[in-house]
C-alpha positions in Angstrom: -36.6 -47.4 18.7 -38.5 -49.7 21.0 -38.4 -49.4 24.7 -40.3 -51.7 26.9 -40.2 -51.1 30.6 -42.1 -52.4 33.6 -42.2 -50.9 37.1 -39.4 -52.2 39.4 -40.2 -55.1 41.6 -40.8 -54.5 45.3 -38.9 -56.9 47.5 -39.2 -57.6 51.2 -36.2 -58.8 53.1 -36.2 -60.9 56.3 -36.8 -57.8 58.5 -39.9 -56.8 56.6 -38.4 -53.7 55.0 -39.6 -53.0 51.5 -37.1 -52.1 48.9 -36.8 -51.6 45.1 -34.6 -53.8 43.1 -32.1 -52.2 40.8 -32.8 -52.5 37.1 -30.9 -51.6 33.9 -32.6 -51.4 30.6 -30.5 -51.8 27.4 -32.1 -50.5 24.3 -31.0 -51.4 20.8 -31.3 -48.2 18.7 -31.5 -50.0 15.4 -35.1 -49.2 14.1 -35.3 -52.6 12.5 -34.6 -54.5 15.7 -37.1 -55.0 18.4 -34.7 -56.5 20.9 -34.8 -55.1 24.4 -32.8 -56.7 27.1 -33.5 -56.2 30.8 -31.0 -57.0 33.5 -31.5 -57.0 37.2 -27.8 -56.7 37.9 -26.5 -53.8 39.8 -23.8 -52.0 37.7 -20.3 -52.2 39.0 -18.9 -49.2 40.7 -15.6 -47.5 39.8 -12.6 -48.9 41.6 -10.6 -46.7 43.9 -7.3 -45.7 42.4 -4.2 -44.2 43.9 -5.2 -40.7 42.9 -8.4 -41.0 44.9 -6.3 -41.9 48.0 -4.0 -39.0 47.3 -6.9 -36.5 47.2 -8.3 -38.0 50.4 -4.8 -37.7 52.0 -4.4 -34.1 50.9 -7.8 -33.2 52.3 -7.0 -34.8 55.6 -3.6 -33.1 55.8 -5.2 -29.7 55.1 -7.8 -30.4 57.8 -5.2 -31.3 60.3 -3.1 -28.3 59.5 -6.0 -26.0 59.9 -6.9 -27.7 63.2 -3.5 -27.2 64.8 -2.7 -23.8 63.3 -2.2 -21.4 66.2 -3.5 -23.9 68.7 -1.8 -22.1 71.6 -3.4 -18.8 70.7 -6.9 -19.7 69.7 -9.3 -19.5 71.6 -7.8 -16.6 73.4 -8.5 -17.9 76.9 -10.9 -19.6 79.2 -14.5 -18.4 79.4 -15.9 -17.5 82.8 -17.8 -20.7 83.3 -14.8 -22.9 82.5 -12.7 -20.9 85.0 -15.3 -21.4 87.7 -15.4 -25.1 87.0 -11.6 -25.3 87.3 -11.6 -23.4 90.6 -14.4 -25.7 91.9 -12.2 -28.7 90.9 -9.2 -27.3 92.7 -11.4 -26.8 95.8 -12.5 -30.5 95.7 -8.9 -31.6 95.2 -7.9 -29.6 98.2 -10.2 -31.8 100.3 -13.5 -29.8 100.5 -16.7 -31.7 99.8 -19.5 -29.1 99.3 -23.0 -30.2 98.5 -23.5 -27.0 96.4 -20.9 -24.8 94.7 -21.9 -21.1 95.2 -19.6 -19.6 92.6 -21.0 -18.7 89.2 -24.7 -18.7 90.3 -24.3 -22.1 92.0 -24.5 -25.7 90.8 -24.4 -29.2 92.2 -21.1 -31.1 92.2 -22.3 -34.0 90.0 -23.9 -31.7 87.4 
């Protein structure tokens, strides 16, 4: 069996980025033959079939079901910081315009 291979060519595109060209070597396994063919073609990829889309759809459906499962119960409630931010928002909606919110260790309104 004869295999003749050279290193892949380095190519530079218009942006100056270096890359390596794809290469496929075909070897004839007949010991009497010395033919080796090189091809710089990129092999074709497998086409997407209906079963691939079905699997993707089932994964997305499972993800959506797990996301909305017990949405009203989980998480169990607001954390302290979220509740303070809500109370500060209600205070601003009521017409107050403070420069500093003193609740929850204080913070600025635009923070």
